[in-house]
N, C-alpha and C positions, 0 to 999 in steps of 0.2 A: 557218430551221427552229429551233423551240424546243429548248432543251437537254433532256436526259432528266430532269433534276431538275425543270424547269418543267412538263414533261408529267406527271410523277408528282404534283406538287402540284395540278395542275388536275384530275387524276382523283380525288384525295383530296377536293378541294372538291366535286366532283360527287357522290361517294359520301356525303359529309357531308350535303349537301342532301337526298338521297334518304332517308338514315337519319332525319333530322329530320322529314321528311314522314311516314315510317312511324311514328315515335314519336307524332306528333300524332294519327294515325289510331288507334293503340293506346289512347292516353289518352282519346280521344273516344268510342271504341266499346266497349272492353273493360273499362277500369278501373271505370266506374260500375256495370257489370253484376256483377262478381265481387269478393268480398272477398279480400284477400291472405291467404295462409297465415301462421300465426304466425312461422315461420322467415323468411318474406319481410319481415314487419314489422320483425323484429330487424335484418335486413341493411339495410333502408332507413333505419332510425333510426341505425345505425352510420355509414352513408354521409353522411347529413345532418350528424351530429355532427362527423365528420372534416372535412367541407367547411367547416363554420362555424369550427372551431378552427384551420384552416390545415394540419392534418395531411395532408390530401389536396391535392396540387398537380398541375396539368396544365401541360404544356409544349406550346406551339404548334409544330406540325410545320414551319411556315414558318421558325421560328427556328433550326432544326437545321442 
């Protein structure tokens, strides 16, 4: 029987795949149709900048 930690990690992997699938659908169907609002553009620019400069860091759950 898998450990609770392994079960949780597997459920997270499943959720991640589903979220990625949904993101793909959103990008494919909604983004070309509507323009982002000015505040959304600012947030996206900040996110991209933080990601490029290394200010934004992600930790893999598997490493915890």
